[in-house]
N, CA, C and O atoms as a GROMACS GRO file, in nm:
protein
  312
    1MET      N    1  13.193   7.111   9.858
    1MET     CA    2  13.196   7.217   9.770
    1MET      C    3  13.036   7.244   9.750
    1MET      O    4  12.970   7.336   9.797
    2GLU      N    5  13.002   7.161   9.688
    2GLU     CA    6  12.872   7.154   9.617
    2GLU      C    7  12.760   7.172   9.742
    2GLU      O    8  12.672   7.255   9.720
    3ASN      N    9  12.758   7.114   9.847
    3ASN     CA   10  12.725   7.071   9.941
    3ASN      C   11  12.673   7.231  10.006
    3ASN      O   12  12.558   7.266  10.033
    4SER      N   13  12.796   7.307  10.017
    4SER     CA   14  12.778   7.405  10.097
    4SER      C   15  12.692   7.523   9.987
    4SER      O   16  12.600   7.594  10.027
    5LYS      N   17  12.735   7.526   9.875
    5LYS     CA   18  12.667   7.625   9.746
    5LYS      C   19  12.518   7.544   9.779
    5LYS      O   20  12.452   7.620   9.851
    6PHE      N   21  12.457   7.441   9.757
    6PHE     CA   22  12.384   7.405   9.760
    6PHE      C   23  12.250   7.435   9.900
    6PHE      O   24  12.127   7.429   9.902
    7GLY      N   25  12.353   7.468  10.001
    7GLY     CA   26  12.317   7.500  10.138
    7GLY      C   27  12.279   7.633  10.155
    7GLY      O   28  12.199   7.664  10.243
    8ASN      N   29  12.337   7.732  10.065
    8ASN     CA   30  12.348   7.903  10.051
    8ASN      C   31  12.209   7.885   9.974
    8ASN      O   32  12.100   7.902  10.027
    9LEU      N   33  12.224   7.860   9.881
    9LEU     CA   34  12.099   7.869   9.771
    9LEU      C   35  11.936   7.830   9.862
    9LEU      O   36  11.830   7.885   9.831
   10LEU      N   37  11.951   7.718   9.982
   10LEU     CA   38  11.828   7.690  10.017
   10LEU      C   39  11.805   7.783  10.112
   10LEU      O   40  11.689   7.818  10.137
   11ASN      N   41  11.929   7.843  10.186
   11ASN     CA   42  11.917   7.943  10.267
   11ASN      C   43  11.843   8.076  10.266
   11ASN      O   44  11.774   8.141  10.344
   12GLN      N   45  11.891   8.087  10.138
   12GLN     CA   46  11.849   8.192  10.026
   12GLN      C   47  11.718   8.193  10.024
   12GLN      O   48  11.665   8.280  10.093
   13VAL      N   49  11.646   8.117   9.961
   13VAL     CA   50  11.525   8.091   9.941
   13VAL      C   51  11.430   8.061  10.012
   13VAL      O   52  11.317   8.054   9.964
   14THR      N   53  11.458   8.033  10.172
   14THR     CA   54  11.392   8.008  10.270
   14THR      C   55  11.372   8.117  10.346
   14THR      O   56  11.267   8.146  10.403
   15SER      N   57  11.480   8.181  10.348
   15SER     CA   58  11.488   8.346  10.429
   15SER      C   59  11.381   8.463  10.359
   15SER      O   60  11.342   8.569  10.407
   16GLN      N   61  11.355   8.406  10.244
   16GLN     CA   62  11.297   8.524  10.151
   16GLN      C   63  11.090   8.492  10.146
   16GLN      O   64  11.038   8.381  10.131
   17THR      N   65  11.038   8.586  10.159
   17THR     CA   66  10.924   8.604  10.182
   17THR      C   67  10.817   8.633  10.020
   17THR      O   68  10.801   8.737   9.956
   18PRO      N   69  10.773   8.526  10.002
   18PRO     CA   70  10.665   8.520   9.863
   18PRO      C   71  10.623   8.643   9.816
   18PRO      O   72  10.543   8.694   9.894
   19LYS      N   73  10.650   8.720   9.704
   19LYS     CA   74  10.559   8.853   9.665
   19LYS      C   75  10.449   8.810   9.557
   19LYS      O   76  10.455   8.718   9.475
   20GLY      N   77  10.373   8.878   9.574
   20GLY     CA   78  10.244   8.882   9.466
   20GLY      C   79  10.143   8.813   9.566
   20GLY      O   80  10.161   8.785   9.684
   21VAL      N   81  10.040   8.793   9.492
   21VAL     CA   82   9.897   8.750   9.536
   21VAL      C   83   9.903   8.564   9.545
   21VAL      O   84   9.938   8.481   9.461
   22THR      N   85   9.855   8.551   9.678
   22THR     CA   86   9.848   8.390   9.634
   22THR      C   87   9.716   8.352   9.663
   22THR      O   88   9.665   8.426   9.747
   23GLN      N   89   9.641   8.258   9.619
   23GLN     CA   90   9.524   8.251   9.627
   23GLN      C   91   9.512   8.120   9.757
   23GLN      O   92   9.591   8.031   9.787
   24LYS      N   93   9.386   8.155   9.809
   24LYS     CA   94   9.330   8.107   9.914
   24LYS      C   95   9.282   7.929   9.856
   24LYS      O   96   9.201   7.934   9.763
   25VAL      N   97   9.308   7.834   9.884
   25VAL     CA   98   9.226   7.708   9.883
   25VAL      C   99   9.171   7.680   9.935
   25VAL      O  100   9.220   7.674  10.048
   26SER      N  101   9.018   7.632   9.930
   26SER     CA  102   8.915   7.613  10.004
   26SER      C  103   8.844   7.506   9.953
   26SER      O  104   8.852   7.471   9.835
   27LYS      N  105   8.736   7.424  10.080
   27LYS     CA  106   8.678   7.352   9.976
   27LYS      C  107   8.530   7.348   9.884
   27LYS      O  108   8.430   7.410   9.920
   28SER      N  109   8.533   7.298   9.808
   28SER     CA  110   8.417   7.315   9.710
   28SER      C  111   8.305   7.373   9.803
   28SER      O  112   8.301   7.345   9.923
   29LYS      N  113   8.236   7.436   9.756
   29LYS     CA  114   8.076   7.461   9.804
   29LYS      C  115   7.953   7.420   9.727
   29LYS      O  116   7.839   7.467   9.737
   30ALA      N  117   7.994   7.329   9.651
   30ALA     CA  118   7.897   7.211   9.546
   30ALA      C  119   7.863   7.125   9.642
   30ALA      O  120   7.944   7.090   9.728
   31LYS      N  121   7.714   7.075   9.635
   31LYS     CA  122   7.675   6.956   9.696
   31LYS      C  123   7.761   6.830   9.705
   31LYS      O  124   7.819   6.780   9.608
   32LYS      N  125   7.764   6.790   9.816
   32LYS     CA  126   7.881   6.685   9.789
   32LYS      C  127   7.798   6.533   9.804
   32LYS      O  128   7.849   6.421   9.811
   33SER      N  129   7.638   6.575   9.805
   33SER     CA  130   7.562   6.439   9.805
   33SER      C  131   7.568   6.414   9.614
   33SER      O  132   7.568   6.296   9.581
   34GLU      N  133   7.572   6.470   9.553
   34GLU     CA  134   7.567   6.465   9.400
   34GLU      C  135   7.713   6.407   9.363
   34GLU      O  136   7.808   6.446   9.432
   35PRO      N  137   7.737   6.313   9.256
   35PRO     CA  138   7.822   6.230   9.227
   35PRO      C  139   7.845   6.326   9.123
   35PRO      O  140   7.752   6.387   9.069
   36GLN      N  141   8.004   6.348   9.083
   36GLN     CA  142   8.084   6.488   9.023
   36GLN      C  143   8.121   6.405   8.892
   36GLN      O  144   8.118   6.282   8.884
   37ALA      N  145   8.160   6.503   8.780
   37ALA     CA  146   8.185   6.436   8.654
   37ALA      C  147   8.311   6.516   8.654
   37ALA      O  148   8.317   6.620   8.719
   38GLN      N  149   8.419   6.469   8.581
   38GLN     CA  150   8.536   6.552   8.545
   38GLN      C  151   8.511   6.575   8.387
   38GLN      O  152   8.467   6.492   8.308
   39LEU      N  153   8.552   6.715   8.358
   39LEU     CA  154   8.539   6.763   8.246
   39LEU      C  155   8.705   6.808   8.190
   39LEU      O  156   8.796   6.846   8.264
   40SER      N  157   8.709   6.793   8.063
   40SER     CA  158   8.850   6.826   7.982
   40SER      C  159   8.793   6.926   7.912
   40SER      O  160   8.670   6.918   7.924
   41PHE      N  161   8.833   7.034   7.830
   41PHE     CA  162   8.803   7.100   7.745
   41PHE      C  163   8.919   7.209   7.689
   41PHE      O  164   9.002   7.244   7.773
   42TYR      N  165   8.930   7.263   7.559
   42TYR     CA  166   9.039   7.377   7.547
   42TYR      C  167   8.985   7.519   7.533
   42TYR      O  168   8.909   7.546   7.440
   43LEU      N  169   9.024   7.609   7.624
   43LEU     CA  170   8.983   7.749   7.635
   43LEU      C  171   9.049   7.834   7.555
   43LEU      O  172   9.161   7.785   7.537
   44ASP      N  173   9.038   7.940   7.494
   44ASP     CA  174   9.106   8.045   7.462
   44ASP      C  175   9.237   8.100   7.601
   44ASP      O  176   9.218   8.106   7.723
   45LYS      N  177   9.347   8.127   7.530
   45LYS     CA  178   9.417   8.135   7.668
   45LYS      C  179   9.422   8.281   7.722
   45LYS      O  180   9.491   8.287   7.824
   46GLY      N  181   9.366   8.408   7.680
   46GLY     CA  182   9.296   8.537   7.733
   46GLY      C  183   9.212   8.486   7.778
   46GLY      O  184   9.248   8.464   7.893
   47LEU      N  185   9.083   8.436   7.760
   47LEU     CA  186   8.984   8.420   7.848
   47LEU      C  187   9.022   8.333   7.977
   47LEU      O  188   8.977   8.353   8.090
   48PHE      N  189   9.131   8.217   7.932
   48PHE     CA  190   9.156   8.158   8.071
   48PHE      C  191   9.201   8.235   8.175
   48PHE      O  192   9.171   8.223   8.294
   49LYS      N  193   9.283   8.322   8.120
   49LYS     CA  194   9.382   8.408   8.214
   49LYS      C  195   9.257   8.507   8.303
   49LYS      O  196   9.257   8.526   8.424
   50LYS      N  197   9.144   8.565   8.194
   50LYS     CA  198   9.048   8.647   8.260
   50LYS      C  199   8.997   8.571   8.370
   50LYS      O  200   8.998   8.626   8.480
   51LEU      N  201   8.948   8.437   8.359
   51LEU     CA  202   8.850   8.339   8.439
   51LEU      C  203   8.937   8.362   8.552
   51LEU      O  204   8.888   8.404   8.657
   52LYS      N  205   9.105   8.331   8.538
   52LYS     CA  206   9.148   8.276   8.682
   52LYS      C  207   9.197   8.428   8.747
   52LYS      O  208   9.202   8.427   8.870
   53MET      N  209   9.222   8.517   8.703
   53MET     CA  210   9.221   8.659   8.761
   53MET      C  211   9.048   8.729   8.869
   53MET      O  212   9.028   8.786   8.976
   54LYS      N  213   8.970   8.680   8.760
   54LYS     CA  214   8.839   8.662   8.812
   54LYS      C  215   8.805   8.594   8.977
   54LYS      O  216   8.753   8.636   9.080
   55ALA      N  217   8.868   8.466   8.931
   55ALA     CA  218   8.830   8.379   9.050
   55ALA      C  219   8.927   8.430   9.206
   55ALA      O  220   8.896   8.433   9.325
   56VAL      N  221   9.076   8.470   9.116
   56VAL     CA  222   9.123   8.526   9.256
   56VAL      C  223   9.059   8.651   9.301
   56VAL      O  224   9.062   8.652   9.424
   57GLU      N  225   9.000   8.763   9.252
   57GLU     CA  226   8.946   8.877   9.250
   57GLU      C  227   8.818   8.839   9.357
   57GLU      O  228   8.786   8.904   9.457
   58LYS      N  229   8.755   8.713   9.303
   58LYS     CA  230   8.608   8.685   9.377
   58LYS      C  231   8.635   8.589   9.518
   58LYS      O  232   8.544   8.546   9.589
   59ASP      N  233   8.754   8.572   9.535
   59ASP     CA  234   8.796   8.498   9.630
   59ASP      C  235   8.762   8.328   9.643
   59ASP      O  236   8.770   8.267   9.749
   60THR      N  237   8.715   8.259   9.495
   60THR     CA  238   8.629   8.143   9.466
   60THR      C  239   8.717   8.075   9.380
   60THR      O  240   8.830   8.121   9.360
   61SER      N  241   8.684   7.985   9.335
   61SER     CA  242   8.787   7.874   9.221
   61SER      C  243   8.734   7.886   9.109
   61SER      O  244   8.626   7.941   9.088
   62ILE      N  245   8.815   7.829   9.015
   62ILE     CA  246   8.728   7.830   8.863
   62ILE      C  247   8.614   7.763   8.866
   62ILE      O  248   8.518   7.796   8.797
   63LYS      N  249   8.612   7.644   8.962
   63LYS     CA  250   8.498   7.516   8.951
   63LYS      C  251   8.411   7.600   8.962
   63LYS      O  252   8.336   7.634   8.871
   64GLU      N  253   8.409   7.644   9.082
   64GLU     CA  254   8.295   7.716   9.142
   64GLU      C  255   8.209   7.789   9.050
   64GLU      O  256   8.087   7.776   9.034
   65ILE      N  257   8.322   7.897   8.967
   65ILE     CA  258   8.271   7.979   8.876
   65ILE      C  259   8.208   7.899   8.768
   65ILE      O  260   8.092   7.930   8.742
   66MET      N  261   8.255   7.814   8.706
   66MET     CA  262   8.209   7.736   8.609
   66MET      C  263   8.060   7.640   8.627
   66MET      O  264   7.979   7.607   8.541
   67HIS      N  265   8.063   7.619   8.742
   67HIS     CA  266   7.954   7.530   8.817
   67HIS      C  267   7.846   7.641   8.822
   67HIS      O  268   7.743   7.600   8.768
   68GLU      N  269   7.833   7.785   8.877
   68GLU     CA  270   7.747   7.877   8.860
   68GLU      C  271   7.712   7.912   8.694
   68GLU      O  272   7.597   7.915   8.652
   69CYS      N  273   7.809   7.932   8.625
   69CYS     CA  274   7.796   7.963   8.486
   69CYS      C  275   7.729   7.835   8.422
   69CYS      O  276   7.720   7.864   8.303
   70ILE      N  277   7.689   7.738   8.435
   70ILE     CA  278   7.634   7.659   8.365
   70ILE      C  279   7.529   7.596   8.428
   70ILE      O  280   7.462   7.513   8.368
   71THR      N  281   7.506   7.626   8.545
   71THR     CA  282   7.357   7.625   8.622
   71THR      C  283   7.291   7.738   8.565
   71THR      O  284   7.177   7.716   8.523
   72GLN      N  285   7.329   7.833   8.556
   72GLN     CA  286   7.233   7.970   8.519
   72GLN      C  287   7.227   7.959   8.352
   72GLN      O  288   7.130   8.014   8.300
   73TYR      N  289   7.300   7.908   8.285
   73TYR     CA  290   7.309   7.871   8.162
   73TYR      C  291   7.160   7.757   8.113
   73TYR      O  292   7.079   7.774   8.022
   74LEU      N  293   7.171   7.629   8.227
   74LEU     CA  294   7.068   7.545   8.162
   74LEU      C  295   6.942   7.579   8.257
   74LEU      O  296   6.845   7.503   8.257
   75ASN      N  297   6.945   7.699   8.340
   75ASN     CA  298   6.806   7.703   8.415
   75ASN      C  299   6.754   7.833   8.318
   75ASN      O  300   6.639   7.872   8.340
   76LYS      N  301   6.836   7.907   8.206
   76LYS     CA  302   6.773   8.017   8.114
   76LYS      C  303   6.650   7.963   8.070
   76LYS      O  304   6.640   7.847   8.028
   77LYS      N  305   6.563   8.040   8.078
   77LYS     CA  306   6.448   8.011   7.967
   77LYS      C  307   6.481   8.029   7.826
   77LYS      O  308   6.574   8.099   7.784
   78GLN      N  309   6.412   7.971   7.768
   78GLN     CA  310   6.464   7.892   7.619
   78GLN      C  311   6.374   8.085   7.539
   78GLN      O  312   6.373   8.107   7.417
   0.00000   0.00000   0.00000
């Protein structure tokens, strides 16, 4: 009996089409010849949500947005 319940649930899930926006995953546009470092930091939840939405809107990754922002900040004349 448990197998039939699981089978029914599996059929329901696989027959449904996902709803909502799905972000396309693509390779990073950053230069591959440069070694990369991993960063870890805390960010306000509201700001992070806006960042994720902007990445989806621009069809890019959060990594690419951060790379661009940091590069612009470092190249800015003081």
